[in-house]
PDB file of N, CA, C, O and CB in Angstrom:
ATOM      1  N   MET A   1      95.707  98.890  94.839  1.00  0.00           N
ATOM      2  CA  MET A   1      96.671  98.816  95.904  1.00  0.00           C
ATOM      3  C   MET A   1      96.600  97.439  96.557  1.00  0.00           C
ATOM      4  O   MET A   1      97.617  96.903  96.996  1.00  0.00           O
ATOM      5  CB  MET A   1      96.429  99.930  96.933  1.00  0.00           C
ATOM      6  N   HIS A   2      95.392  96.865  96.620  1.00  0.00           N
ATOM      7  CA  HIS A   2      95.270  95.529  97.219  1.00  0.00           C
ATOM      8  C   HIS A   2      96.108  94.512  96.458  1.00  0.00           C
ATOM      9  O   HIS A   2      96.817  93.702  97.056  1.00  0.00           O
ATOM     10  CB  HIS A   2      93.800  95.081  97.247  1.00  0.00           C
ATOM     11  N   GLY A   3      96.020  94.562  95.148  1.00  0.00           N
ATOM     12  CA  GLY A   3      96.771  93.618  94.331  1.00  0.00           C
ATOM     13  C   GLY A   3      98.266  93.768  94.496  1.00  0.00           C
ATOM     14  O   GLY A   3      98.994  92.777  94.569  1.00  0.00           O
ATOM     15  N   ARG A   4      98.720  94.990  94.554  1.00  0.00           N
ATOM     16  CA  ARG A   4     100.155  95.229  94.707  1.00  0.00           C
ATOM     17  C   ARG A   4     100.642  94.776  96.083  1.00  0.00           C
ATOM     18  O   ARG A   4     101.721  94.195  96.198  1.00  0.00           O
ATOM     19  CB  ARG A   4     100.474  96.716  94.497  1.00  0.00           C
ATOM     20  N   ALA A   5      99.866  95.034  97.107  1.00  0.00           N
ATOM     21  CA  ALA A   5     100.242  94.601  98.456  1.00  0.00           C
ATOM     22  C   ALA A   5     100.246  93.075  98.539  1.00  0.00           C
ATOM     23  O   ALA A   5     101.042  92.495  99.278  1.00  0.00           O
ATOM     24  CB  ALA A   5      99.276  95.196  99.511  1.00  0.00           C
ATOM     25  N   TRP A   6      99.360  92.426  97.786  1.00  0.00           N
ATOM     26  CA  TRP A   6      99.255  90.971  97.825  1.00  0.00           C
ATOM     27  C   TRP A   6     100.385  90.305  97.054  1.00  0.00           C
ATOM     28  O   TRP A   6     100.940  89.305  97.512  1.00  0.00           O
ATOM     29  CB  TRP A   6      97.916  90.526  97.263  1.00  0.00           C
ATOM     30  N   THR A   7     100.737  90.851  95.879  1.00  0.00           N
ATOM     31  CA  THR A   7     101.713  90.186  95.019  1.00  0.00           C
ATOM     32  C   THR A   7     103.147  90.630  95.251  1.00  0.00           C
ATOM     33  O   THR A   7     104.072  89.907  94.880  1.00  0.00           O
ATOM     34  CB  THR A   7     101.359  90.419  93.597  1.00  0.00           C
ATOM     35  N   HIS A   8     103.363  91.786  95.847  1.00  0.00           N
ATOM     36  CA  HIS A   8     104.709  92.291  96.094  1.00  0.00           C
ATOM     37  C   HIS A   8     104.937  92.398  97.595  1.00  0.00           C
ATOM     38  O   HIS A   8     104.028  92.758  98.342  1.00  0.00           O
ATOM     39  CB  HIS A   8     104.922  93.664  95.406  1.00  0.00           C
ATOM     40  N   ALA A   9     106.109  92.095  98.020  1.00  0.00           N
ATOM     41  CA  ALA A   9     106.447  92.208  99.450  1.00  0.00           C
ATOM     42  C   ALA A   9     107.035  93.596  99.711  1.00  0.00           C
ATOM     43  O   ALA A   9     108.186  93.732 100.125  1.00  0.00           O
ATOM     44  CB  ALA A   9     107.460  91.083  99.886  1.00  0.00           C
ATOM     45  N   GLU A  10     106.223  94.614  99.460  1.00  0.00           N
ATOM     46  CA  GLU A  10     106.677  95.992  99.633  1.00  0.00           C
ATOM     47  C   GLU A  10     106.246  96.512 100.992  1.00  0.00           C
ATOM     48  O   GLU A  10     105.223  96.103 101.540  1.00  0.00           O
ATOM     49  CB  GLU A  10     106.130  96.897  98.512  1.00  0.00           C
ATOM     50  N   GLY A  11     107.029  97.398 101.505  1.00  0.00           N
ATOM     51  CA  GLY A  11     106.708  98.019 102.775  1.00  0.00           C
ATOM     52  C   GLY A  11     105.701  99.143 102.597  1.00  0.00           C
ATOM     53  O   GLY A  11     105.313  99.470 101.475  1.00  0.00           O
ATOM     54  N   PRO A  12     105.282  99.728 103.705  1.00  0.00           N
ATOM     55  CA  PRO A  12     104.282 100.788 103.631  1.00  0.00           C
ATOM     56  C   PRO A  12     104.768 102.025 102.892  1.00  0.00           C
ATOM     57  O   PRO A  12     103.971 102.711 102.252  1.00  0.00           O
ATOM     58  CB  PRO A  12     103.855 101.174 105.008  1.00  0.00           C
ATOM     59  N   THR A  13     106.052 102.318 102.967  1.00  0.00           N
ATOM     60  CA  THR A  13     106.576 103.496 102.270  1.00  0.00           C
ATOM     61  C   THR A  13     106.454 103.334 100.764  1.00  0.00           C
ATOM     62  O   THR A  13     106.067 104.270 100.065  1.00  0.00           O
ATOM     63  CB  THR A  13     108.040 103.742 102.653  1.00  0.00           C
ATOM     64  N   ALA A  14     106.779 102.160 100.266  1.00  0.00           N
ATOM     65  CA  ALA A  14     106.679 101.906  98.828  1.00  0.00           C
ATOM     66  C   ALA A  14     105.222 101.967  98.368  1.00  0.00           C
ATOM     67  O   ALA A  14     104.931 102.526  97.310  1.00  0.00           O
ATOM     68  CB  ALA A  14     107.291 100.536  98.480  1.00  0.00           C
ATOM     69  N   LEU A  15     104.314 101.403  99.145  1.00  0.00           N
ATOM     70  CA  LEU A  15     102.897 101.469  98.789  1.00  0.00           C
ATOM     71  C   LEU A  15     102.386 102.903  98.812  1.00  0.00           C
ATOM     72  O   LEU A  15     101.600 103.302  97.952  1.00  0.00           O
ATOM     73  CB  LEU A  15     102.071 100.606  99.739  1.00  0.00           C
ATOM     74  N   PHE A  16     102.826 103.662  99.782  1.00  0.00           N
ATOM     75  CA  PHE A  16     102.435 105.072  99.868  1.00  0.00           C
ATOM     76  C   PHE A  16     102.922 105.829  98.635  1.00  0.00           C
ATOM     77  O   PHE A  16     102.163 106.579  98.022  1.00  0.00           O
ATOM     78  CB  PHE A  16     103.001 105.719 101.155  1.00  0.00           C
ATOM     79  N   ASP A  17     104.187 105.629  98.276  1.00  0.00           N
ATOM     80  CA  ASP A  17     104.757 106.311  97.116  1.00  0.00           C
ATOM     81  C   ASP A  17     104.051 105.905  95.829  1.00  0.00           C
ATOM     82  O   ASP A  17     103.795 106.748  94.970  1.00  0.00           O
ATOM     83  CB  ASP A  17     106.249 106.014  97.007  1.00  0.00           C
ATOM     84  N   GLN A  18     103.734 104.624  95.689  1.00  0.00           N
ATOM     85  CA  GLN A  18     103.013 104.142  94.508  1.00  0.00           C
ATOM     86  C   GLN A  18     101.613 104.753  94.436  1.00  0.00           C
ATOM     87  O   GLN A  18     101.133 105.078  93.351  1.00  0.00           O
ATOM     88  CB  GLN A  18     102.920 102.603  94.526  1.00  0.00           C
ATOM     89  N   SER A  19     100.965 104.907  95.576  1.00  0.00           N
ATOM     90  CA  SER A  19      99.631 105.505  95.614  1.00  0.00           C
ATOM     91  C   SER A  19      99.672 106.958  95.179  1.00  0.00           C
ATOM     92  O   SER A  19      98.837 107.403  94.392  1.00  0.00           O
ATOM     93  CB  SER A  19      99.034 105.395  97.015  1.00  0.00           C
ATOM     94  N   VAL A  20     100.643 107.693  95.691  1.00  0.00           N
ATOM     95  CA  VAL A  20     100.788 109.103  95.316  1.00  0.00           C
ATOM     96  C   VAL A  20     101.082 109.222  93.818  1.00  0.00           C
ATOM     97  O   VAL A  20     100.515 110.078  93.139  1.00  0.00           O
ATOM     98  CB  VAL A  20     101.917 109.776  96.144  1.00  0.00           C
ATOM     99  N   ALA A  21     101.961 108.370  93.310  1.00  0.00           N
ATOM    100  CA  ALA A  21     102.297 108.403  91.888  1.00  0.00           C
ATOM    101  C   ALA A  21     101.079 108.098  91.027  1.00  0.00           C
ATOM    102  O   ALA A  21     100.871 108.738  89.997  1.00  0.00           O
ATOM    103  CB  ALA A  21     103.417 107.410  91.583  1.00  0.00           C
ATOM    104  N   CYS A  22     100.278 107.128  91.441  1.00  0.00           N
ATOM    105  CA  CYS A  22      99.073 106.777  90.681  1.00  0.00           C
ATOM    106  C   CYS A  22      98.072 107.936  90.678  1.00  0.00           C
ATOM    107  O   CYS A  22      97.501 108.262  89.637  1.00  0.00           O
ATOM    108  CB  CYS A  22      98.415 105.510  91.271  1.00  0.00           C
ATOM    109  N   LEU A  23      97.863 108.550  91.834  1.00  0.00           N
ATOM    110  CA  LEU A  23      96.939 109.682  91.915  1.00  0.00           C
ATOM    111  C   LEU A  23      97.416 110.844  91.055  1.00  0.00           C
ATOM    112  O   LEU A  23      96.610 111.496  90.391  1.00  0.00           O
ATOM    113  CB  LEU A  23      96.779 110.137  93.365  1.00  0.00           C
ATOM    114  N   ARG A  24      98.695 111.103  91.060  1.00  0.00           N
ATOM    115  CA  ARG A  24      99.241 112.192  90.237  1.00  0.00           C
ATOM    116  C   ARG A  24      99.150 111.867  88.755  1.00  0.00           C
ATOM    117  O   ARG A  24      98.839 112.735  87.940  1.00  0.00           O
ATOM    118  CB  ARG A  24     100.696 112.471  90.617  1.00  0.00           C
ATOM    119  N   ARG A  25      99.424 110.608  88.406  1.00  0.00           N
ATOM    120  CA  ARG A  25      99.375 110.189  87.000  1.00  0.00           C
ATOM    121  C   ARG A  25      97.963 110.371  86.425  1.00  0.00           C
ATOM    122  O   ARG A  25      97.800 110.736  85.260  1.00  0.00           O
ATOM    123  CB  ARG A  25      99.822 108.713  86.862  1.00  0.00           C
ATOM    124  N   HIS A  26      96.951 110.111  87.255  1.00  0.00           N
ATOM    125  CA  HIS A  26      95.563 110.248  86.820  1.00  0.00           C
ATOM    126  C   HIS A  26      94.996 111.635  87.118  1.00  0.00           C
ATOM    127  O   HIS A  26      93.801 111.883  86.954  1.00  0.00           O
ATOM    128  CB  HIS A  26      94.705 109.190  87.489  1.00  0.00           C
ATOM    129  N   ARG A  27      95.871 112.526  87.556  1.00  0.00           N
ATOM    130  CA  ARG A  27      95.508 113.919  87.856  1.00  0.00           C
ATOM    131  C   ARG A  27      94.328 114.022  88.811  1.00  0.00           C
ATOM    132  O   ARG A  27      93.393 114.796  88.604  1.00  0.00           O
ATOM    133  CB  ARG A  27      95.182 114.658  86.574  1.00  0.00           C
ATOM    134  N   MET A  28      94.405 113.212  89.868  1.00  0.00           N
ATOM    135  CA  MET A  28      93.365 113.230  90.892  1.00  0.00           C
ATOM    136  C   MET A  28      93.832 114.073  92.071  1.00  0.00           C
ATOM    137  O   MET A  28      95.029 114.234  92.306  1.00  0.00           O
ATOM    138  CB  MET A  28      93.013 111.791  91.352  1.00  0.00           C
ATOM    139  N   LEU A  29      92.880 114.598  92.791  1.00  0.00           N
ATOM    140  CA  LEU A  29      93.175 115.412  93.961  1.00  0.00           C
ATOM    141  C   LEU A  29      93.797 114.528  95.039  1.00  0.00           C
ATOM    142  O   LEU A  29      93.241 113.489  95.393  1.00  0.00           O
ATOM    143  CB  LEU A  29      91.892 116.114  94.490  1.00  0.00           C
ATOM    144  N   LEU A  30      94.933 114.939  95.549  1.00  0.00           N
ATOM    145  CA  LEU A  30      95.614 114.156  96.583  1.00  0.00           C
ATOM    146  C   LEU A  30      94.946 114.388  97.936  1.00  0.00           C
ATOM    147  O   LEU A  30      94.687 115.530  98.314  1.00  0.00           O
ATOM    148  CB  LEU A  30      97.119 114.525  96.652  1.00  0.00           C
ATOM    149  N   PRO A  31      94.669 113.310  98.663  1.00  0.00           N
ATOM    150  CA  PRO A  31      94.136 113.472 100.018  1.00  0.00           C
ATOM    151  C   PRO A  31      95.244 113.911 100.965  1.00  0.00           C
ATOM    152  O   PRO A  31      96.410 113.975 100.576  1.00  0.00           O
ATOM    153  CB  PRO A  31      93.490 112.158 100.518  1.00  0.00           C
ATOM    154  N   GLY A  32      94.890 114.205 102.177  1.00  0.00           N
ATOM    155  CA  GLY A  32      95.895 114.539 103.169  1.00  0.00           C
ATOM    156  C   GLY A  32      96.803 113.352 103.435  1.00  0.00           C
ATOM    157  O   GLY A  32      96.424 112.208 103.181  1.00  0.00           O
ATOM    158  N   VAL A  33      97.980 113.611 103.937  1.00  0.00           N
ATOM    159  CA  VAL A  33      98.974 112.566 104.177  1.00  0.00           C
ATOM    160  C   VAL A  33      98.428 111.525 105.151  1.00  0.00           C
ATOM    161  O   VAL A  33      98.608 110.327 104.936  1.00  0.00           O
ATOM    162  CB  VAL A  33     100.281 113.175 104.722  1.00  0.00           C
ATOM    163  N   THR A  34      97.764 111.966 106.215  1.00  0.00           N
ATOM    164  CA  THR A  34      97.269 111.010 107.205  1.00  0.00           C
ATOM    165  C   THR A  34      96.155 110.136 106.639  1.00  0.00           C
ATOM    166  O   THR A  34      96.042 108.968 107.010  1.00  0.00           O
ATOM    167  CB  THR A  34      96.769 111.745 108.443  1.00  0.00           C
ATOM    168  N   VAL A  35      95.337 110.680 105.751  1.00  0.00           N
ATOM    169  CA  VAL A  35      94.275 109.889 105.128  1.00  0.00           C
ATOM    170  C   VAL A  35      94.886 108.791 104.271  1.00  0.00           C
ATOM    171  O   VAL A  35      94.469 107.635 104.348  1.00  0.00           O
ATOM    172  CB  VAL A  35      93.346 110.787 104.276  1.00  0.00           C
ATOM    173  N   LEU A  36      95.861 109.143 103.465  1.00  0.00           N
ATOM    174  CA  LEU A  36      96.517 108.162 102.614  1.00  0.00           C
ATOM    175  C   LEU A  36      97.300 107.148 103.455  1.00  0.00           C
ATOM    176  O   LEU A  36      97.351 105.965 103.118  1.00  0.00           O
ATOM    177  CB  LEU A  36      97.450 108.863 101.616  1.00  0.00           C
ATOM    178  N   GLU A  37      97.896 107.606 104.526  1.00  0.00           N
ATOM    179  CA  GLU A  37      98.624 106.709 105.432  1.00  0.00           C
ATOM    180  C   GLU A  37      97.686 105.668 106.047  1.00  0.00           C
ATOM    181  O   GLU A  37      98.028 104.488 106.127  1.00  0.00           O
ATOM    182  CB  GLU A  37      99.316 107.519 106.547  1.00  0.00           C
ATOM    183  N   ARG A  38      96.500 106.112 106.481  1.00  0.00           N
ATOM    184  CA  ARG A  38      95.521 105.171 107.046  1.00  0.00           C
ATOM    185  C   ARG A  38      95.032 104.183 105.999  1.00  0.00           C
ATOM    186  O   ARG A  38      94.818 103.011 106.305  1.00  0.00           O
ATOM    187  CB  ARG A  38      94.331 105.929 107.637  1.00  0.00           C
ATOM    188  N   LEU A  39      94.855 104.646 104.770  1.00  0.00           N
ATOM    189  CA  LEU A  39      94.422 103.762 103.687  1.00  0.00           C
ATOM    190  C   LEU A  39      95.463 102.686 103.413  1.00  0.00           C
ATOM    191  O   LEU A  39      95.117 101.514 103.264  1.00  0.00           O
ATOM    192  CB  LEU A  39      94.150 104.567 102.412  1.00  0.00           C
ATOM    193  N   VAL A  40      96.716 103.066 103.347  1.00  0.00           N
ATOM    194  CA  VAL A  40      97.800 102.101 103.123  1.00  0.00           C
ATOM    195  C   VAL A  40      97.858 101.103 104.279  1.00  0.00           C
ATOM    196  O   VAL A  40      98.021  99.905 104.051  1.00  0.00           O
ATOM    197  CB  VAL A  40      99.165 102.831 102.968  1.00  0.00           C
ATOM    198  N   ALA A  41      97.729 101.578 105.503  1.00  0.00           N
ATOM    199  CA  ALA A  41      97.755 100.687 106.665  1.00  0.00           C
ATOM    200  C   ALA A  41      96.583  99.716 106.629  1.00  0.00           C
ATOM    201  O   ALA A  41      96.736  98.543 106.967  1.00  0.00           O
ATOM    202  CB  ALA A  41      97.727 101.498 107.969  1.00  0.00           C
ATOM    203  N   SER A  42      95.431 100.192 106.226  1.00  0.00           N
ATOM    204  CA  SER A  42      94.249  99.339 106.130  1.00  0.00           C
ATOM    205  C   SER A  42      94.437  98.240 105.087  1.00  0.00           C
ATOM    206  O   SER A  42      94.091  97.082 105.324  1.00  0.00           O
ATOM    207  CB  SER A  42      93.018 100.179 105.789  1.00  0.00           C
ATOM    208  N   VAL A  43      94.980  98.606 103.947  1.00  0.00           N
ATOM    209  CA  VAL A  43      95.220  97.622 102.890  1.00  0.00           C
ATOM    210  C   VAL A  43      96.238  96.590 103.339  1.00  0.00           C
ATOM    211  O   VAL A  43      96.067  95.400 103.073  1.00  0.00           O
ATOM    212  CB  VAL A  43      95.697  98.310 101.607  1.00  0.00           C
ATOM    213  N   ARG A  44      97.284  97.016 104.008  1.00  0.00           N
ATOM    214  CA  ARG A  44      98.296  96.066 104.497  1.00  0.00           C
ATOM    215  C   ARG A  44      97.707  95.117 105.540  1.00  0.00           C
ATOM    216  O   ARG A  44      98.038  93.931 105.546  1.00  0.00           O
ATOM    217  CB  ARG A  44      99.497  96.821 105.097  1.00  0.00           C
ATOM    218  N   GLU A  45      96.843  95.618 106.418  1.00  0.00           N
ATOM    219  CA  GLU A  45      96.198  94.765 107.409  1.00  0.00           C
ATOM    220  C   GLU A  45      95.309  93.721 106.741  1.00  0.00           C
ATOM    221  O   GLU A  45      95.317  92.554 107.132  1.00  0.00           O
ATOM    222  CB  GLU A  45      95.378  95.609 108.383  1.00  0.00           C
ATOM    223  N   GLN A  46      94.545  94.137 105.737  1.00  0.00           N
ATOM    224  CA  GLN A  46      93.688  93.200 105.024  1.00  0.00           C
ATOM    225  C   GLN A  46      94.511  92.135 104.308  1.00  0.00           C
ATOM    226  O   GLN A  46      94.124  90.967 104.267  1.00  0.00           O
ATOM    227  CB  GLN A  46      92.808  93.944 104.024  1.00  0.00           C
ATOM    228  N   THR A  47      95.635  92.537 103.752  1.00  0.00           N
ATOM    229  CA  THR A  47      96.505  91.586 103.072  1.00  0.00           C
ATOM    230  C   THR A  47      97.112  90.603 104.067  1.00  0.00           C
ATOM    231  O   THR A  47      97.206  89.410 103.779  1.00  0.00           O
ATOM    232  CB  THR A  47      97.611  92.321 102.310  1.00  0.00           C
ATOM    233  N   ASP A  48      97.519  91.089 105.219  1.00  0.00           N
ATOM    234  CA  ASP A  48      98.058  90.206 106.261  1.00  0.00           C
ATOM    235  C   ASP A  48      97.021  89.204 106.734  1.00  0.00           C
ATOM    236  O   ASP A  48      97.349  88.049 107.006  1.00  0.00           O
ATOM    237  CB  ASP A  48      98.561  91.026 107.446  1.00  0.00           C
ATOM    238  N   GLU A  49      95.774  89.636 106.835  1.00  0.00           N
ATOM    239  CA  GLU A  49      94.700  88.729 107.257  1.00  0.00           C
ATOM    240  C   GLU A  49      94.475  87.641 106.208  1.00  0.00           C
ATOM    241  O   GLU A  49      94.186  86.497 106.558  1.00  0.00           O
ATOM    242  CB  GLU A  49      93.389  89.514 107.503  1.00  0.00           C
ATOM    243  N   ARG A  50      94.603  87.983 104.933  1.00  0.00           N
ATOM    244  CA  ARG A  50      94.430  86.994 103.869  1.00  0.00           C
ATOM    245  C   ARG A  50      95.505  85.927 103.927  1.00  0.00           C
ATOM    246  O   ARG A  50      95.259  84.766 103.599  1.00  0.00           O
ATOM    247  CB  ARG A  50      94.444  87.669 102.505  1.00  0.00           C
ATOM    248  N   LEU A  51      96.699  86.325 104.346  1.00  0.00           N
ATOM    249  CA  LEU A  51      97.792  85.365 104.444  1.00  0.00           C
ATOM    250  C   LEU A  51      97.543  84.422 105.585  1.00  0.00           C
ATOM    251  O   LEU A  51      98.353  83.531 105.837  1.00  0.00           O
ATOM    252  CB  LEU A  51      99.132  86.071 104.622  1.00  0.00           C
TER     253      LEU A  51
END
């Protein structure tokens, strides 16, 4: 997710959807919506700091 947030100018909704799709593709247990939302927000903050 870090790489995608860094190389693509996608919003949080797109990153969230990509995360859910990746977890489903690998047949992993999906976390709660708020957990995934916080993870996406954290990754976006780290990417903004790198810029």
